[in-house]
C-alpha positions in Angstrom: 86.4 139.0 93.2 89.6 136.9 91.7 92.0 135.9 94.4 95.2 134.4 94.3 95.9 132.5 97.6 99.5 131.2 98.1 99.1 128.9 101.5 102.4 127.8 103.1 102.0 124.6 104.4 103.6 124.5 108.1 103.3 124.9 112.1 105.4 125.8 114.7 104.5 125.3 118.2 100.5 124.8 117.5 98.0 125.2 120.1 95.1 123.9 121.5 92.2 125.2 122.4 90.8 126.5 125.7 88.6 129.1 127.3 90.6 131.1 130.0 87.8 131.3 132.8 88.9 134.7 134.6 91.4 137.5 133.0 94.9 136.2 134.4 93.1 132.8 136.1 94.7 130.2 134.0 91.9 128.6 133.9 90.3 126.4 130.9 88.1 124.1 128.9 86.9 122.7 125.5 83.4 122.7 124.1 83.9 119.3 122.6 85.1 118.3 125.8 81.9 117.0 128.5 84.4 117.1 131.8 85.1 121.0 131.2 81.3 121.7 129.5 80.5 123.8 132.6 82.7 126.8 131.8 80.9 127.6 129.0 77.9 125.8 128.9 75.1 126.0 125.5 77.8 127.6 123.3 79.1 125.9 120.0 82.5 126.8 120.9 84.6 128.1 123.6 88.3 128.6 123.4 91.2 130.6 124.4 94.8 128.6 124.2 96.0 127.0 127.0 96.7 123.5 126.0 100.2 123.5 123.8 97.9 120.6 121.9 96.0 121.8 118.9 92.8 120.5 119.0 91.8 117.9 116.5 89.1 119.7 114.8 91.2 122.9 113.6 92.7 122.7 109.8 96.2 124.5 110.8 97.5 126.2 107.5 100.8 128.2 107.8 103.5 130.0 110.0 102.0 130.2 113.9 102.4 129.4 117.5 101.0 129.6 120.8 102.2 132.7 122.5 103.1 132.9 126.5 104.2 136.2 126.7 101.4 137.6 124.8 97.7 136.8 125.4 94.3 138.6 127.0 93.6 136.2 129.7 94.5 133.1 131.0 98.5 132.2 130.2 98.4 132.1 125.9 97.6 133.6 122.9 97.4 132.4 119.3 100.0 134.4 117.4 99.9 134.0 113.6 102.9 135.5 111.0 103.4 136.1 107.6 106.8 137.3 106.1 107.4 140.3 104.0 106.5 139.7 100.7 106.4 141.2 97.0 103.2 142.7 95.3 100.6 140.0 93.9 101.9 137.6 96.3 100.0 135.7 99.0 100.5 133.9 102.3 98.8 132.5 104.9 98.3 131.9 108.3 95.6 130.4 110.1 93.3 127.7 111.6 90.1 126.8 110.5 87.3 124.6 112.1 83.9 123.1 110.8 82.5 122.2 113.7 80.3 125.4 114.2 78.0 124.6 111.1 77.2 121.0 112.2 73.8 122.4 113.5 73.7 125.3 110.9 72.9 127.9 113.1 70.7 130.9 111.8 72.8 133.6 112.7 76.7 132.7 113.9 77.9 135.1 116.5 81.3 135.3 117.4 83.4 137.2 119.8 87.3 136.8 120.0 90.4 139.1 121.4 92.4 140.1 118.8 96.0 142.6 118.5 98.3 143.1 116.0 101.7 144.6 114.9 100.7 146.6 112.3 98.3 147.3 109.2 98.5 146.4 105.7 100.0 148.5 103.6 98.0 151.4 101.7 96.1 149.6 99.2 96.6 146.5 100.4 93.7 144.2 102.6 93.4 140.9 104.4 90.5 138.7 106.0 91.5 138.1 109.4 87.8 135.9 110.2 86.1 134.9 107.2 82.9 132.1 107.0 82.7 130.7 103.7 80.8 127.8 101.3 82.5 124.8 100.5 82.4 124.7 96.4 83.5 128.1 95.5 84.8 129.1 98.4 82.3 132.3 98.8 83.0 133.9 101.7 81.4 136.5 104.4 84.7 138.2 105.8 86.3 140.9 108.4 89.1 142.7 106.4 91.7 144.5 108.1 92.6 148.0 105.6 95.3 150.6 106.4 93.0 152.7 107.5 89.5 150.7 108.2 88.0 148.1 109.2 85.4 146.1 106.7 83.1 143.3 106.8 82.7 141.7 103.4 80.2 139.6 101.7 81.3 138.3 98.4 78.1 136.8 97.0 77.0 140.7 96.5 80.9 142.0 96.1 79.7 145.1 98.4 81.9 145.9 102.0 80.6 148.2 104.7 83.9 149.8 106.5 84.0 151.1 110.0 85.4 154.9 110.5 88.6 153.3 112.1 91.9 152.0 111.7 92.8 149.0 113.7 95.1 150.3 116.5 98.2 147.9 116.9 100.2 146.3 120.1 96.9 146.8 122.0 94.3 144.0 122.8 90.8 144.8 121.1 87.5 142.4 121.9 85.4 142.1 118.4 82.2 141.1 117.6 81.5 140.0 114.3 78.1 138.4 113.3 76.6 136.8 110.2 72.7 135.9 109.8 72.6 133.5 106.8 70.4 133.4 103.9 70.1 131.9 100.7 68.0 135.2 99.2 69.0 138.7 99.7 67.8 138.9 103.3 71.1 137.7 104.8 73.4 140.4 106.9 77.2 141.1 108.6 77.7 143.3 111.6 80.5 144.6 113.4 80.7 145.5 116.7 82.6 145.8 120.3 85.7 148.1 120.8 85.9 148.8 117.5 84.0 151.4 115.1 80.5 149.4 114.3 80.3 148.5 110.7 77.4 146.5 108.5 76.2 145.0 105.5 72.0 143.6 105.2 70.0 142.2 102.7 72.4 140.5 100.6 72.8 136.7 100.5 74.9 135.0 102.7 74.8 131.6 102.3 74.1 129.1 99.2 73.7 125.1 98.6 76.0 123.3 100.0 75.9 125.9 102.9 78.5 127.1 104.7 80.8 125.4 106.4 84.0 126.3 107.6 85.5 129.3 110.0 89.1 130.7 109.3 90.9 132.6 111.7 94.3 134.4 111.2 96.2 136.7 108.7 94.8 135.5 105.0 96.9 137.5 102.2 94.9 136.8 98.8 97.8 138.1 96.3 95.2 140.3 94.3 94.7 142.0 97.3 97.9 142.7 97.3 99.3 145.5 94.7 102.2 146.7 97.2 104.8 145.0 99.0 103.3 143.5 102.4 105.3 144.0 105.1 106.0 140.9 108.2 102.7 140.8 109.9 101.8 139.2 113.2 98.8 138.7 114.7 97.6 137.5 118.2 93.9 136.1 119.0 92.8 135.1 122.3 89.4 134.3 123.8 87.1 132.9 121.0 83.7 132.1 121.5 81.3 131.6 119.2 77.7 130.7 119.3 74.0 131.2 118.1 72.5 133.8 120.4 74.3 137.2 120.9 77.7 137.1 122.6 79.5 139.9 125.2 82.9 141.5 125.4 82.7 140.7 129.2 81.9 137.0 128.8 
């Protein structure tokens, strides 16, 4: 699938990552900070957005800011914003990390709480989470469409959709996983507070292997046939691990 992406390189009020231990308690820790490791022992990544400085292992793109007025728990979330655009114009507001892939887990499990101001224009779509390889940028993705949530695998160019539009202006727990395989034995799944979807028996990895994981709004120009509206997406309480995760963690 042809994808032409316009990336706008700016960052407003970027926020560092820190896991919130309980709803509203404001506590936090960093997975790369040994002094705070007790908040999520054994997890690959354990993060909300409590500290006002963006951690060095995040690669930011586009316009986003730490939002202390809208959050799932703790005292802040990360808000990603894209402007009103014309058809077939791309934009990106995201943060990307590479730390997950240092130990090459077989299955990558992600738990995040998301909140959206709206959905794409009809026939438009964009990923809010993706894991990609470095050579051709092939990806395993979670896409938002106007009436569904979709897991997508670029190697096979196949997808599986939930029978549910993304509810707006409310926090939802999203459980997303990618089982890595360079043969047609891999898979992608979606669960949590959203309708389930899954793909199986697909190639999900390659050589060189998967290397990056991104969160935010990523508008590929070729996937925006109608005028994209201005959109805001909040993400909070991200967990990543090589073992299954739950919304209650």
